[in-house]
C-alpha positions in Angstrom: 0.0 0.0 -0.1 1.1 3.6 -0.6 0.0 7.0 -0.2 -3.5 7.8 0.8 -4.5 4.2 1.1 -1.7 3.6 3.5 -2.6 6.7 5.5 -6.3 5.7 5.7 -5.5 2.2 6.8 -3.3 3.5 9.5 -5.8 5.9 10.8 -8.5 3.3 10.9 -6.3 0.8 12.7 -6.1 3.3 15.5 -9.7 3.8 15.7 -10.5 0.0 15.4 -8.1 -0.5 18.3 -10.8 1.3 20.5 -13.9 -0.1 18.9 -16.3 -2.8 20.2 -14.6 -6.2 20.2 -11.1 -4.8 20.3 -10.8 -6.2 23.7 -12.6 -9.3 23.2 -10.3 -12.5 24.0 -9.5 -14.7 21.0 -9.8 -17.8 23.2 -12.0 -20.4 21.2 -12.2 -18.3 18.1 -11.0 -19.3 14.7 -8.3 -16.8 13.5 -7.1 -17.1 10.0 -4.3 -14.6 9.5 -3.0 -14.1 6.2 0.5 -12.7 5.9 0.6 -10.1 3.1 3.6 -11.1 0.8 5.0 -13.2 3.6 6.9 -12.1 6.8 8.7 -8.9 5.8 9.9 -5.7 7.3 11.6 -5.2 10.5 12.8 -8.6 11.7 11.6 -10.3 8.5 12.9 -11.2 5.1 12.4 -9.6 1.7 8.7 -9.8 0.7 7.7 -12.7 -1.7 10.7 -14.7 -1.0 10.9 -18.3 0.3 12.6 -17.0 3.5 9.5 -14.7 4.0 7.2 -17.7 3.6 9.3 -19.9 5.9 9.1 -17.5 8.7 5.2 -17.5 8.4 5.3 -21.2 8.6 7.7 -21.3 11.5 5.3 -18.9 13.3 2.3 -21.1 12.7 0.5 -18.7 10.4 -2.6 -19.9 8.5 -1.9 -18.4 5.1 0.5 -16.4 2.9 -0.5 -13.9 0.3 1.7 -13.6 -2.8 1.9 -12.4 -6.5 2.2 -14.3 -9.8 3.9 -13.0 -12.9 5.3 -14.7 -15.9 8.8 -14.5 -17.4 9.1 -14.1 -21.1 9.4 -17.6 -21.5 6.4 -18.5 -19.5 7.5 -19.4 -15.9 5.3 -18.5 -13.1 7.3 -16.4 -10.6 6.4 -14.5 -7.4 6.9 -10.8 -7.5 4.6 -7.9 -6.9 6.1 -5.3 -9.2 6.6 -5.5 -13.0 10.3 -4.6 -12.5 12.9 -5.3 -9.8 13.8 -1.9 -8.7 11.9 -1.4 -5.5 13.2 -4.5 -3.9 16.5 -5.3 -5.5 17.7 -2.1 -6.9 17.4 -3.4 -10.5 14.7 -1.1 -12.3 16.0 -2.1 -15.7 15.0 -5.8 -15.0 11.4 -6.2 -16.2 10.1 -9.6 -15.5 8.0 -10.0 -18.6 11.0 -9.2 -20.7 13.4 -11.8 -19.1 13.7 -15.6 -19.5 13.6 -17.3 -16.4 17.3 -18.2 -16.6 18.2 -14.5 -16.9 16.0 -13.7 -14.0 17.3 -16.4 -11.6 21.0 -15.5 -12.5 20.4 -11.9 -11.8 18.2 -12.2 -8.8 17.9 -15.7 -7.4 15.8 -14.6 -4.4 12.7 -14.4 -6.6 11.1 -17.9 -6.4 9.0 -19.8 -9.0 5.4 -20.5 -8.1 6.6 -24.4 -8.3 9.0 -23.8 -5.5 6.4 -22.3 -3.2 3.9 -25.2 -3.7 6.7 -27.8 -3.5 7.7 -26.4 0.0 4.6 -25.2 1.5 1.6 -26.8 0.1 -0.5 -28.4 3.1 1.7 -26.2 5.5 0.4 -22.8 4.4 -2.9 -21.8 2.7 -1.9 -20.0 -0.4 -3.5 -16.7 -1.4 -2.2 -16.2 -5.1 -2.9 -12.9 -6.5 -3.0 -12.6 -10.4 -0.9 -9.8 -11.9 -1.3 -10.7 -15.5 -4.3 -10.6 -17.9 -5.3 -13.6 -19.7 -6.4 -11.3 -22.6 -2.9 -10.0 -23.0 -1.1 -13.3 -22.1 -3.5 -16.1 -23.1 -1.1 -18.7 -21.8 -1.2 -17.3 -18.1 -4.2 -19.2 -16.9 -2.9 -22.6 -18.2 0.6 -22.1 -16.8 -0.8 -21.3 -13.2 -3.3 -24.0 -13.3 -0.8 -26.6 -14.2 1.5 -25.4 -11.3 -1.4 -26.0 -9.0 -2.6 -29.3 -10.4 -1.6 -31.4 -7.3 -3.5 -28.9 -4.9 -7.2 -28.5 -4.1 -8.8 -25.2 -4.8 -10.4 -23.5 -1.6 -8.8 -26.2 0.6 -5.1 -25.4 -0.5 -5.4 -22.1 -2.2 -7.5 -19.2 -3.5 -6.9 -17.0 -6.6 -7.1 -13.3 -6.0 -7.5 -10.2 -8.4 -8.0 -6.5 -8.2 -10.0 -6.9 -11.5 -12.6 -9.6 -11.5 -12.2 -10.1 -15.2 -8.6 -11.5 -14.6 -10.2 -14.5 -12.8 -12.6 -15.3 -15.8 -9.8 -16.8 -17.9 -9.6 -19.5 -15.3 -12.3 -21.8 -16.6 -11.0 -25.0 -15.2 -11.2 -23.8 -11.7 -14.3 -23.6 -9.5 -15.6 -20.0 -9.0 -15.8 -20.7 -5.2 -12.0 -20.3 -5.2 -12.0 -16.8 -6.7 -11.5 -13.7 -4.5 -12.4 -10.2 -5.7 -10.0 -7.7 -4.2 -11.6 -4.4 -3.3 -10.3 -1.0 -2.1 -11.7 2.3 -2.9 -14.3 0.6 -5.2 -15.9 -1.8 -2.7 -19.4 -1.3 -4.0 -18.6 -1.9 -7.6 -16.5 -4.9 -6.8 -19.2 -6.5 -4.5 -21.7 -6.0 -7.3 -19.4 -7.6 -9.8 -18.6 -10.4 -7.4 -22.4 -11.2 -6.9 -23.0 -11.1 -10.7 -20.1 -13.4 -11.6 -20.7 -15.8 -8.7 -17.1 -15.6 -7.4 -16.6 -17.0 -3.9 -15.4 -14.3 -1.8 -14.4 -10.5 -1.4 -11.4 -9.3 0.3 -10.9 -5.6 1.1 -10.0 -2.8 3.5 -12.0 -3.0 6.8 -12.7 0.5 6.8 -14.8 0.1 3.6 -16.4 -3.4 4.3 -18.8 -2.3 6.9 -21.7 -4.2 8.6 -24.1 -3.5 5.7 -21.7 -4.9 3.0 -20.6 -7.8 5.1 -24.3 -8.6 5.6 -24.9 -8.3 1.9 -22.0 -10.7 1.2 -23.1 -13.2 3.8 -26.5 -13.3 2.3 -24.9 -14.1 -1.1 -23.0 -17.0 0.5 -19.7 -15.4 0.1 -16.5 -15.6 2.2 -15.0 -12.3 3.4 -11.4 -11.2 4.0 -10.5 -7.9 5.7 -7.3 -5.9 6.2 -4.7 -4.6 6.7 -4.7 -5.1 10.6 -1.7 -3.4 12.3 -2.3 -3.9 16.0 -3.9 -6.3 18.4 -7.1 -4.4 19.0 -7.9 -4.0 15.3 -7.2 -7.9 14.9 -9.7 -8.7 17.7 -12.1 -6.3 16.1 -12.1 -8.1 12.8 -12.3 -11.7 14.5 -15.4 -10.2 16.6 -16.9 -8.9 13.3 -16.7 -12.5 11.9 -14.1 -12.0 9.1 -13.1 -15.3 7.5 -9.6 -14.1 6.7 -7.6 -11.3 8.0 -4.8 -9.9 6.0 -1.7 -8.1 7.7 1.7 -6.9 7.0 2.4 -7.5 10.6 2.4 -11.1 10.8 5.7 -11.3 13.1 3.8 -9.1 15.7 0.4 -10.5 15.4 0.8 -14.4 14.9 2.6 -14.7 18.3 -0.3 -13.0 20.0 -2.9 -15.2 18.1 -0.8 -18.3 19.3 -0.8 -17.0 23.1 -4.5 -16.0 23.1 -5.5 -19.1 21.4 
C-alpha cells in the first residue's frame, strides 16, 4: 500500500483498536491470519521470497499472500512489481522481458510458483494474486493452473485479483476459489462479485462495513479484511466475523494469536 490508502489504513487501525470487540479475547475463536507477501519488514525477510514464507510457517500462520507474474518464456514467478527496482535495486530488469534463466541469474531470491507449492503446500494456505491478464497473455491461466494441479482449490489455495475479469480466464477452476479484491471501489467490486458468482471478497475493513458484510453473507460469500496493524484491530475483525484477516505485521500478530488461542 502507498500514499492515501496506507494513511487511511493506519488511521482506521487506531480507531479500530478502541472499537467494540477490540478487547474481546480470542480464546476459542478461529483466527485465519494471512501474511501479506509473507513475513517482511523489521525482523523479517524480503517480501515474496521463500525466506519470508518460511518465517510464516515457523510462526504457525494460517496463510500467505503472494503475487504471480510470468517471465518472457512462461515461467510463473512470485513478485509484486513488474520490474525489480523497489526490492532489488534493478529497475532495468522487467520480469516479462526476461527469460527465467536470466531472472534467476540476476536475482536468485525471486522464487518460482512451483517452488512455493513444493515447499509449503499443506503447511500454508496460499492466497495467490494474479498480476497478469489472460487477455494480454492467453497462456497465463494454463501455466498457473498446471502449477497448482496437485492442490485442491479452496482447501489449499484461492486466486485473488483486483480486477474480477482477470479470474474469468481460469475456466477450469471453481468460482468458489475466486476472491475479488476491493479498495476504494468496494461497492462496484461487490456488485461484480455477486453477478459473476465468485466465492469471496477481500478489502479494507474501513470500507467493508456491517451492511456490506451482511450483503456478502446473504450471497453466501466468504470475506477477507485488512490490513490489521495492532492487537485491537485484529480482535475487532475476529469479533466482526471476518473469515480471513490480512496483515503486513504477521511477525507481531501471529505470536499474539498463538498466546490467546
